[in-house]
C-alpha positions as CSV (number, residue, x, y, z in Angstrom):
1,D,107.3,110.0,124.8
2,S,105.4,112.9,126.4
3,P,107.5,115.8,127.6
4,R,105.4,116.1,130.8
5,S,105.5,113.9,133.9
6,W,102.4,112.1,135.1
7,P,100.1,114.1,137.3
8,D,100.3,113.9,141.1
9,G,97.7,111.9,142.8
10,P,96.0,108.5,142.2
11,I,96.2,107.2,138.6
12,E,94.0,104.4,137.2
13,L,93.9,102.4,134.0
14,V,90.3,102.6,132.9
15,Y,88.2,100.7,130.3
16,V,87.1,103.3,127.7
17,S,85.5,101.6,124.7
18,G,84.1,98.5,123.2
19,K,80.7,97.0,123.2
20,A,79.1,96.3,126.5
21,S,78.3,92.7,125.3
22,D,82.0,92.3,124.4
23,R,83.4,93.4,127.8
24,L,86.7,91.7,128.5
25,T,87.4,92.9,132.1
26,P,85.5,92.3,135.3
27,Q,86.1,95.8,136.5
28,D,86.1,99.3,135.0
29,A,89.4,100.6,136.5
30,Y,92.7,99.3,137.8
31,P,95.0,101.3,140.1
32,V,98.5,102.2,138.7
33,E,101.3,102.6,141.3
34,A,103.9,104.0,138.9
35,K,104.7,107.7,138.7
36,L,106.6,108.4,135.5
37,A,108.8,111.3,134.5
38,P,109.5,112.1,130.8
39,G,111.5,109.2,129.2
40,E,110.6,106.6,131.8
41,E,108.8,103.4,131.1
42,T,106.6,100.9,133.0
43,E,104.4,97.8,132.4
44,L,100.6,97.9,132.8
45,S,98.3,94.9,132.9
46,V,94.6,94.1,133.3
47,E,92.7,91.0,134.1
48,I,91.0,89.7,130.9
49,T,88.2,87.2,130.7
50,A,87.5,85.8,127.2
51,P,83.9,85.6,126.2
52,T,82.4,82.1,125.6
53,A,80.9,82.7,122.2
54,P,83.3,82.4,119.2
55,G,84.2,85.6,117.5
56,L,86.6,88.6,117.5
57,Y,86.4,90.9,120.6
58,Q,88.2,94.2,121.2
59,G,88.8,96.3,124.3
60,F,90.6,99.6,125.0
61,W,92.0,101.3,128.1
62,R,93.5,104.7,129.0
63,L,95.2,106.3,131.9
64,R,93.0,108.6,134.1
65,G,94.4,111.2,136.5
66,P,93.2,112.4,139.9
67,K,91.0,115.1,138.3
68,G,89.1,112.5,136.2
69,C,90.9,113.5,132.9
70,K,92.5,110.9,130.7
71,F,96.0,111.1,129.2
72,G,98.5,109.2,127.1
73,Q,98.0,106.7,124.4
74,R,95.2,104.2,124.4
75,L,96.0,100.6,125.0
76,G,94.2,98.0,122.9
77,C,93.7,94.2,123.0
78,S,92.0,91.9,120.6
79,V,90.7,88.5,121.7
80,L,89.8,85.8,119.1
81,V,87.6,83.0,120.5
82,K,87.6,79.9,118.4
83,D,86.4,76.5,119.5
84,D,86.2,77.5,123.1
85,E,89.9,78.7,123.0
86,A,90.9,82.3,123.3
87,V,93.9,83.7,121.5
88,I,95.0,87.1,123.0
89,S,97.3,89.5,121.2
90,D,98.4,93.0,121.7
91,S,96.8,95.5,119.3
92,D,99.2,98.4,118.4
93,H,97.4,101.6,117.4
94,D,98.7,104.5,115.4
95,S,100.2,106.8,118.0
96,S,99.2,109.8,115.9
97,E,95.6,109.2,116.9
98,E,96.5,108.6,120.5
99,D,98.5,111.8,121.2
100,V,97.0,114.2,123.7
101,V,95.0,116.6,121.7
102,A,94.6,120.2,122.9
103,S,91.1,121.5,122.7
104,E,88.7,123.9,124.3
105,D,87.9,121.1,126.8
106,E,91.5,120.7,127.9
107,D,92.0,121.2,131.6
108,S,94.5,123.7,133.1
109,D,96.9,120.8,133.9
110,G,97.3,120.1,130.1
111,F,95.5,116.7,130.1
112,V,92.6,115.8,127.9
113,D,89.1,116.0,129.5
114,L,87.2,112.9,130.4
115,G,84.7,113.5,127.7
116,S,87.2,113.6,124.9
117,S,85.9,112.1,121.7
118,N,89.2,110.3,121.2
119,D,87.9,107.5,123.3
120,E,85.2,106.7,120.8
121,Q,87.6,106.1,117.9
122,Q,88.4,102.5,117.0
123,P,91.9,101.5,115.7
124,I,90.1,98.9,113.5
125,P,87.2,100.0,111.4
126,N,83.8,99.0,112.9
127,D,82.9,96.6,110.2
128,K,79.5,94.9,110.5
129,W,81.0,91.6,109.5
130,A,84.5,92.0,111.2
131,K,84.0,89.0,113.5
132,E,82.6,86.8,110.8
133,L,85.4,87.7,108.4
134,A,88.0,86.9,111.1
135,A,86.5,83.5,111.7
136,L,86.5,82.7,108.0
137,R,90.1,83.8,107.7
138,Q,91.0,81.4,110.6
139,A,89.2,78.7,108.6
140,G,91.5,79.4,105.6
141,F,89.2,81.5,103.5
142,D,91.4,84.6,102.8
143,N,89.4,86.2,100.0
144,D,87.6,88.9,102.1
145,K,85.8,90.3,99.1
146,L,84.2,87.0,98.3
147,S,83.6,86.1,102.0
148,L,81.8,89.5,102.5
149,K,79.6,88.9,99.5
150,M,78.6,85.5,100.8
151,L,78.0,86.8,104.3
152,K,75.6,89.4,103.0
153,K,73.7,86.7,101.1
154,C,73.6,84.3,104.1
155,N,72.8,87.0,106.6
156,G,76.0,86.5,108.5
157,N,75.8,82.7,108.9
158,V,79.5,81.8,109.1
159,A,78.9,78.1,109.0
160,K,76.7,78.3,105.9
161,V,79.2,80.6,104.2
162,A,82.2,78.4,105.0
163,K,80.3,75.4,103.6
164,K,79.5,77.3,100.4
165,L,83.1,78.6,100.0
166,A,84.5,75.1,100.6
167,K,82.1,73.7,97.9
168,K,83.1,76.5,95.5
169,N,86.8,75.8,96.1
170,L,86.2,72.1,95.5
171,K,84.4,72.9,92.2
172,C,87.4,75.1,91.2
173,V,89.8,72.3,91.9
174,K,87.8,69.8,89.9
175,K,87.6,72.2,87.0
176,V,91.3,72.8,87.0
177,T,92.0,69.1,87.2
178,K,89.7,68.5,84.3
179,T,91.3,71.2,82.3
180,V,94.8,69.8,83.0
181,K,93.6,66.3,81.9
182,K,92.3,67.7,78.6
183,L,95.6,69.5,78.0
184,E,97.5,66.3,78.7
185,D,95.3,64.3,76.3
186,L,95.7,67.0,73.6
187,T,99.5,67.0,74.1
188,L,99.6,63.2,73.8
189,K,97.5,63.3,70.6
190,Q,99.8,65.9,69.1
191,A,102.8,63.9,70.0
192,K,101.4,60.8,68.3
193,L,100.5,62.8,65.2
194,F,104.0,64.3,65.0
195,A,105.6,60.9,65.4
196,S,103.4,59.4,62.7
197,S,104.1,62.2,60.2
198,N,107.9,61.8,60.6
199,A,108.0,58.0,60.4
200,P,109.5,56.3,57.2
201,P,106.9,54.8,54.9
202,E,105.9,51.2,55.7
203,V,107.0,48.5,53.4
204,D,105.2,45.2,52.8
205,V,107.8,42.6,53.8
206,K,106.0,39.8,51.7
207,D,106.3,41.9,48.5
208,K,109.9,42.5,49.1
209,E,110.6,38.8,49.6
210,M,108.8,38.0,46.3
211,E,110.8,40.6,44.4
212,A,114.1,39.3,45.8
213,A,113.2,35.7,44.9
214,A,112.3,36.7,41.3
215,G,115.5,38.5,40.8
216,A,117.7,35.5,42.0
217,A,116.0,32.7,40.0
218,P,117.9,31.7,36.7
219,T,116.1,32.2,33.3
220,S,115.8,29.0,31.2
221,T,114.8,28.7,27.5
222,R,113.2,25.5,26.2
223,V,113.5,24.7,22.4
224,C,111.1,22.2,20.9
225,S,111.8,20.6,17.4
226,A,109.4,18.9,15.2
């Protein structure tokens, strides 16, 4: 969306940030053949090699003009490695942070100087436990606050934290199940008590039969004479 055309001369897509240990591309720069005018679009691509160790990795690239100055929005990519399989997804970044910023270091051609501090900004906060939290989320543990607390206690040991969280979840399930059982028992007792209090009084069948027999028998008078 820039109002200016790309500069004349060779243009490259260069790797600008990310940890050296998390490097995703085999080379620092890729030549770009396109020359865009305002409003035009093109597709850019780089060769990415996923790291072997499980975790969340990030890489960022920008366009570099013939005078060594970078311009345009930064392109980002996140790679999540889990169980020796890499899942690659585009990472959109707030364009407000990527717009060309005019400063005292700006060259006469209007493009940001190579040493611009914009390249050091990360679209995702540089969290000490970002990779670990991502791995725990993939395992189904979505409570980041609890996961972070456990990670600090376990010095970042994801396997240990996952085991503790699973055990904690199991305890919660058992506790809920036990509570439900108590409620069911209490409800059953209350139902029995209610039924008992509303039942008609019990009558002894034997006593009733005796009363009926006594009422039906004829009364006889016996007279004795001397």
